C-alpha positions as CSV (number, residue, x, y, z in Angstrom):
1,M,6.0,1.0,-26.7
2,V,3.3,2.8,-25.4
3,M,1.6,0.4,-23.5
4,V,4.5,-0.6,-21.7
5,R,5.0,2.7,-20.7
6,T,1.6,2.8,-19.1
7,W,2.4,-0.3,-16.9
8,I,3.1,1.1,-13.0
9,E,4.4,-2.1,-12.2
10,P,8.3,-0.5,-12.5
11,V,7.1,2.4,-9.9
12,V,5.1,-0.3,-7.5
13,A,8.5,-2.0,-7.8
14,G,10.8,0.7,-7.1
15,A,9.0,1.9,-4.1
16,Q,8.6,-0.8,-2.4
17,I,12.5,-1.8,-2.7
18,A,12.9,1.7,-1.2
19,S,10.5,1.5,1.3
20,S,11.9,-1.9,2.7
21,F,15.2,-0.3,3.1
22,Y,14.2,2.4,5.2
23,D,12.3,0.6,7.3
24,T,15.1,-1.9,8.2
25,G,17.2,1.8,8.3
26,L,14.5,3.2,10.5
27,L,13.7,0.6,12.8
28,M,17.1,-0.2,13.4
29,T,18.3,3.2,14.1
30,V,15.9,4.1,16.6
31,K,16.7,1.0,18.4
32,N,20.6,1.3,18.5
33,Y,19.7,5.1,19.8
34,Y,17.6,4.4,22.4
35,N,19.9,1.7,23.4
36,Q,22.6,4.3,23.4
37,T,20.5,6.3,26.0
38,I,19.5,3.3,28.2
39,I,23.2,2.7,28.6
40,S,23.7,5.9,29.5
41,S,21.2,6.4,32.4
42,N,22.0,3.1,33.6
43,I,18.2,1.6,33.3
44,S,17.0,-1.9,32.7
45,S,17.5,-2.4,28.9
46,D,15.5,-4.8,27.9
47,D,12.3,-3.1,28.9
48,A,12.7,0.0,28.5
49,L,14.6,0.1,25.2
50,Q,10.9,-1.9,23.9
51,K,9.0,1.2,25.7
52,A,11.2,3.3,24.3
53,I,11.0,2.0,20.8
54,S,7.2,1.6,21.2
55,N,6.5,4.8,22.0
56,F,8.6,6.4,18.9
57,Y,6.4,4.6,16.4
58,I,3.2,5.3,18.2
59,I,4.0,8.8,17.9
60,Y,5.8,8.3,14.6
61,N,2.9,6.1,12.8
62,S,0.0,8.5,14.6
63,I,1.8,11.0,13.1
64,M,1.9,9.8,9.8
65,G,-1.8,8.5,9.8
66,L,-2.5,12.1,10.4
67,G,-1.5,13.3,8.0
68,P,-3.1,12.3,5.0
69,L,-6.7,12.7,6.2
70,L,-7.1,16.0,4.3
71,S,-4.0,16.2,1.9
72,A,-5.0,12.5,0.3
73,Y,-9.0,14.0,-0.4
74,I,-7.8,17.3,-1.8
75,L,-4.9,15.4,-4.1
76,A,-7.8,13.0,-5.0
77,K,-9.9,15.9,-6.5
78,I,-6.8,17.0,-8.1
79,S,-6.4,14.0,-9.6
80,D,-9.6,14.4,-11.3
81,K,-9.7,17.0,-12.7
82,T,-5.7,17.6,-14.0
83,S,-3.5,14.3,-14.3
84,R,-4.2,10.8,-13.2
85,K,-0.4,11.2,-12.0
86,V,-0.9,13.2,-9.0
87,T,-1.7,11.0,-6.5
88,I,1.1,8.8,-7.5
89,C,3.7,11.4,-8.3
90,V,3.4,14.1,-5.0
91,P,3.5,11.5,-2.6
92,L,6.2,9.8,-4.4
93,T,8.5,13.0,-3.8
94,G,6.8,13.8,-0.3
95,Y,8.5,9.9,0.8
96,L,11.9,11.1,-0.7
97,I,12.1,14.3,0.4
98,S,10.7,13.3,4.4
99,R,13.1,10.1,4.2
100,M,16.5,12.3,3.9
101,F,15.6,13.6,7.3
102,L,16.4,9.9,8.0
103,L,20.0,10.2,6.4
104,F,20.8,13.3,8.4
105,V,20.1,12.2,11.5
106,I,22.5,9.1,10.9
107,L,25.0,11.6,9.6
108,W,25.1,14.7,11.5
109,D,23.9,12.6,14.8
110,W,20.2,14.7,15.0
111,P,18.1,14.0,17.4
112,I,15.6,10.9,16.2
113,E,12.6,13.0,17.3
114,V,13.4,14.4,13.7
115,M,12.0,11.9,12.2
116,F,8.6,12.9,14.0
117,G,8.9,16.2,11.6
118,S,9.7,13.7,8.2
119,A,6.0,11.5,9.4
120,A,4.3,15.5,9.1
121,L,5.8,15.6,6.1
122,N,5.7,12.1,4.3
123,G,1.6,12.4,5.6
124,L,1.3,15.9,4.1
125,T,1.9,14.7,0.6
126,G,-0.8,12.1,1.2
127,W,2.2,9.2,2.6
128,F,0.6,5.6,1.1
129,T,-3.3,6.5,1.5
130,A,-2.9,9.0,-1.9
131,Y,0.1,7.2,-3.7
132,W,-1.7,3.9,-2.8
133,A,-5.0,4.8,-3.8
134,G,-3.5,6.3,-7.4
135,V,-1.8,3.0,-7.9
136,M,-5.1,0.8,-7.1
137,A,-6.8,3.7,-9.5
138,W,-4.2,3.0,-12.8
139,A,-4.5,-0.3,-12.3
140,S,-8.1,-0.9,-12.8
141,L,-8.3,2.1,-15.4
142,G,-5.8,-0.2,-17.7
143,S,-8.5,-2.9,-17.4
144,T,-11.7,-5.0,-18.0
145,E,-13.8,-6.0,-15.2
146,S,-13.7,-9.2,-15.5
147,R,-9.7,-9.7,-15.2
148,R,-9.6,-6.7,-12.5
149,S,-9.3,-8.9,-9.8
150,L,-6.2,-10.6,-11.3
151,K,-5.0,-6.9,-12.2
152,L,-5.1,-5.6,-8.9
153,I,-3.3,-9.1,-7.3
154,I,-0.6,-9.0,-9.5
155,I,0.3,-5.2,-8.5
156,E,0.1,-7.2,-5.1
157,L,2.7,-9.6,-6.1
158,V,5.0,-7.1,-7.7
159,Y,5.1,-5.2,-4.6
160,G,5.5,-8.2,-2.3
161,L,8.4,-9.3,-4.7
162,A,10.4,-6.4,-4.7
163,G,9.7,-6.0,-0.3
164,F,11.0,-9.3,-0.3
165,A,13.9,-9.0,-2.5
166,G,14.7,-5.4,-0.5
167,S,13.9,-7.2,2.9
168,L,16.7,-9.8,2.6
169,A,19.3,-7.0,1.2
170,S,18.5,-4.7,3.7
171,G,20.0,-6.3,7.0
172,H,23.5,-6.9,5.2
173,I,23.9,-3.9,3.5
174,F,23.6,-2.3,7.5
175,V,26.0,-4.2,8.9
176,H,28.2,-4.7,6.6
177,I,28.5,-1.4,4.0
178,N,28.9,2.0,6.1
179,V,30.2,5.1,5.9
180,N,33.0,6.1,8.8
181,H,31.1,3.5,10.8
182,H,27.7,5.5,10.6
183,Q,25.8,2.4,10.5
184,G,22.5,2.4,7.6
185,A,23.9,5.8,5.8
186,I,24.6,2.9,2.5
187,L,21.0,1.8,3.3
188,V,19.1,4.7,3.1
189,S,20.8,6.4,0.5
190,C,20.7,3.3,-1.5
191,S,16.3,3.5,-0.7
192,L,16.4,7.9,-1.4
193,G,18.3,6.6,-5.2
194,C,15.3,4.3,-5.7
195,Y,12.8,6.4,-5.0
196,V,14.5,9.4,-7.0
197,F,13.7,6.7,-9.9
198,C,10.4,6.3,-8.9
199,V,9.8,10.0,-9.4
200,L,11.9,10.6,-12.7
201,Y,9.8,7.5,-14.1
202,S,6.1,8.7,-12.8
203,T,7.0,11.6,-14.2
204,F,8.3,11.5,-17.2
205,I,7.9,8.3,-19.0
206,L,4.7,6.7,-17.6
207,K,1.6,7.7,-19.7
208,I,-2.2,7.4,-18.6
209,P,-3.4,4.3,-19.7
210,C,-7.3,4.8,-21.4
211,P,-9.7,2.2,-20.0
212,E,-10.0,-0.7,-21.8
213,T,-14.6,-0.3,-22.3
214,G,-13.6,3.4,-22.7
215,C,-15.7,5.4,-25.8
216,I,-14.2,5.3,-29.5
217,E,-14.1,9.1,-31.0
218,T,-15.5,10.5,-34.0
219,N,-13.6,12.9,-36.0
220,G,-15.9,15.5,-34.4
221,G,-14.6,15.1,-31.6
222,R,-17.7,13.2,-30.0
223,D,-17.5,9.9,-29.3
224,I,-20.0,7.0,-30.2
225,N,-22.1,6.8,-27.3
226,D,-23.2,10.4,-27.3
227,T,-24.4,9.7,-30.2
228,Q,-26.5,6.9,-29.5
229,K,-28.0,8.5,-26.8
230,E,-28.8,11.6,-28.8
231,D,-30.9,8.6,-31.2
232,I,-32.3,7.5,-28.3
233,Y,-34.1,10.9,-27.5
234,F,-34.9,11.9,-30.6
235,K,-36.9,8.6,-30.9
236,Y,-38.8,9.1,-27.0
237,T,-42.2,8.4,-27.2
238,E,-45.0,9.0,-25.1
239,R,-45.2,6.0,-23.6
240,S,-41.6,5.8,-23.3
241,R,-42.0,8.8,-21.0
242,L,-44.7,6.9,-19.1
243,L,-42.5,3.8,-18.8
244,D,-40.4,6.0,-17.1
245,D,-41.6,6.7,-14.0
246,T,-41.1,2.8,-13.1
247,S,-37.6,2.3,-14.4
248,T,-36.8,5.3,-12.5
249,Q,-37.6,4.0,-9.1
250,T,-36.0,1.1,-10.1
251,R,-32.8,2.4,-10.9
252,N,-33.0,4.9,-7.4
253,Q,-33.8,1.2,-5.7
254,S,-30.2,-0.1,-7.7
255,H,-28.4,3.0,-6.6
256,Q,-29.3,2.7,-3.1
257,K,-27.9,-1.6,-2.6
258,T,-25.1,-0.2,-4.8
259,M,-24.5,2.6,-2.0
260,F,-25.6,0.2,0.6
261,I,-22.8,-2.4,-0.9
262,L,-20.0,0.0,-0.9
263,I,-20.5,1.8,2.2
264,S,-20.5,-2.5,3.7
265,I,-17.4,-3.3,1.6
266,F,-15.3,0.1,2.7
267,I,-16.2,-0.7,6.2
268,S,-14.9,-4.0,5.8
269,V,-12.0,-3.3,4.2
270,I,-10.8,-0.7,7.0
271,L,-11.3,-2.8,9.7
272,Y,-9.2,-5.6,8.5
273,N,-6.5,-3.2,7.5
274,I,-6.7,-2.1,11.1
275,A,-6.0,-5.4,12.2
276,A,-3.9,-6.0,9.8
277,G,-1.2,-3.3,10.5
278,G,-1.9,-2.9,14.1
279,A,-0.6,-6.6,13.9
280,E,2.7,-6.0,12.2
281,D,3.2,-3.3,14.0
282,V,3.5,-5.3,17.6
283,I,5.6,-8.0,16.2
284,N,8.2,-5.1,14.2
285,V,9.1,-4.3,18.1
286,F,8.2,-7.8,19.6
287,V,10.7,-9.3,17.5
288,L,14.0,-7.0,18.9
289,K,13.4,-8.0,22.7
290,E,13.5,-11.7,24.9
291,P,13.0,-14.4,24.0
292,L,14.0,-13.9,19.8
293,S,15.8,-10.4,19.6
294,W,16.3,-9.7,16.2
295,G,19.3,-7.8,14.9
296,P,19.6,-6.6,11.3
297,V,20.1,-9.2,9.4
298,D,17.7,-11.1,11.4
299,V,15.0,-8.1,10.9
300,G,15.6,-8.3,7.0
301,Y,14.7,-12.0,7.3
302,G,11.2,-11.1,8.7
303,N,10.2,-8.9,7.1
304,A,11.0,-11.0,3.8
305,A,8.9,-13.7,5.1
306,T,6.5,-10.9,5.5
307,Y,6.6,-10.2,2.5
308,I,6.3,-14.2,0.8
309,N,2.8,-13.5,1.5
310,Y,2.5,-11.7,-1.2
311,I,3.6,-14.5,-3.5
312,T,1.2,-16.8,-1.7
313,S,-1.7,-14.6,-1.5
314,F,-1.3,-14.0,-5.6
315,L,-1.1,-18.0,-6.2
316,G,-4.1,-18.6,-3.8
317,V,-6.0,-16.0,-5.6
318,Y,-5.0,-17.7,-8.6
319,A,-5.3,-21.7,-7.7
320,F,-8.9,-20.7,-5.4
321,S,-10.7,-18.3,-7.6
322,K,-11.3,-21.3,-10.3
323,C,-13.3,-22.5,-7.8
324,V,-15.0,-19.7,-5.4
325,G,-15.9,-16.4,-5.8
326,D,-14.8,-13.1,-4.3
327,L,-16.5,-13.6,-1.6
328,G,-15.2,-17.0,-0.9
329,L,-11.5,-16.1,-1.7
330,I,-11.8,-13.3,1.2
331,I,-13.1,-15.7,3.4
332,I,-9.7,-17.7,2.9
333,G,-7.8,-14.8,3.7
334,M,-9.0,-14.2,7.0
335,V,-9.3,-17.1,8.0
336,S,-5.2,-17.8,7.1
337,F,-4.7,-14.3,8.9
338,S,-6.7,-15.0,12.0
339,C,-5.1,-18.6,13.0
340,G,-1.7,-17.0,12.1
341,I,-1.8,-14.2,14.1
342,L,-3.2,-16.9,16.8
343,I,-0.1,-18.6,16.5
344,M,2.2,-15.6,17.1
345,A,0.9,-14.3,20.0
346,F,2.9,-17.8,21.6
347,V,5.8,-17.5,19.4
348,Q,9.0,-18.2,21.9
349,R,11.8,-19.0,19.2
350,T,12.6,-18.4,16.1
351,Y,11.4,-21.2,14.2
352,M,8.1,-20.4,15.5
353,Y,8.2,-16.8,13.7
354,Y,8.3,-18.2,10.6
355,V,5.3,-21.1,11.2
356,A,3.4,-17.9,12.1
357,R,3.9,-16.7,8.9
358,A,3.8,-20.0,7.1
359,V,0.1,-20.9,8.3
360,M,-0.6,-16.7,7.3
361,L,0.3,-17.4,3.7
362,F,-2.9,-16.5,2.1
363,S,-3.6,-13.5,4.7
364,L,-2.6,-11.0,1.8
365,I,-5.7,-12.1,-0.5
366,P,-8.6,-9.9,1.1
367,T,-7.9,-6.2,0.5
368,P,-7.4,-6.7,-3.3
369,I,-9.8,-8.1,-3.8
370,I,-11.9,-6.2,-2.0
371,R,-10.8,-3.4,-3.8
372,S,-11.4,-4.9,-7.0
373,L,-15.5,-5.5,-5.6
374,I,-15.6,-1.6,-4.8
375,S,-14.5,-0.7,-8.5
376,K,-16.4,-2.6,-10.0
377,H,-19.7,-0.9,-8.7
378,V,-18.3,2.5,-9.4
379,Q,-17.9,4.5,-13.0
380,E,-14.6,4.6,-14.5
381,A,-14.5,8.3,-14.0
382,S,-14.7,7.8,-10.1
383,Y,-11.3,5.8,-9.7
384,G,-9.2,7.3,-7.1
385,K,-11.7,9.1,-5.4
């Protein structure tokens, strides 16, 4: 039972279902708001609507992306000194409070610009940056090095399955279940309910896992590794001191090599995430206008197709890891993404959109594999930093 309480998967699933509901609700609320504004202004609706939605999301995403630059670092420091739960509980609480604003916009007809304040609050509480780093650190802490890639991709699989289920349901809830003709109120309320569950679960039920490679404590409170180090110290001879100069140089060279690898990996994952995230932002706006002109249900199905990639990427890692290494998996994922996004650039019909998504079936492999590589080059005490 204690082992089950260390699993982070229920939090990941609940938060992602909540996020799927919220994303669909926000997109359709923004579309409806600007559509009414454009109609009342007698402006050409299609291009003006796309421009208005694009401008909104540029500002919204910029505010939310810049907010965690300092707060995520502070939360990571606090987490290292106090509890690993900090980088999970605080961002989830920020999600819960900030996303209430959308419900107020729907029910009380607040101006859509209120959501910029929501984005700022979300960013200041760590946003996805701190939350997902906390999740990955949690998963790494409770897994062995040999199984870490599989553990992290399982987290991605749970994330994708939850997003798939939430996206399929979100469009139907938005259209068919309303309160006094306030479209999206029930959908956003369901999202907030999921966030409440995640905050309560992570605060009161979730237990911090012990590293599987950790030391065993003795009755005196000192671990076996410390005792062994003291024995080695007392056996330290003059000859070993002379040899230590060479070993120190070797360790320094190894440390420099490790730092170079870490920096290269960090740059790779940042560039890949920028490319993937930017492409998704463009696609989300593109599907609302001609030639696709999607409604809430189609948007939900499209998001569900996106989350299927988490499932296919998991299966890809499971299958390909038997014949290729981590580098090969990363290359497969990047090629899949590049080919799929190239097809997406020429989409004119809905079926072509799903063809492009099918080509991108392994596009989500690189990120968890790169995170796994990073975790293998850092000490357990540094997870989450």
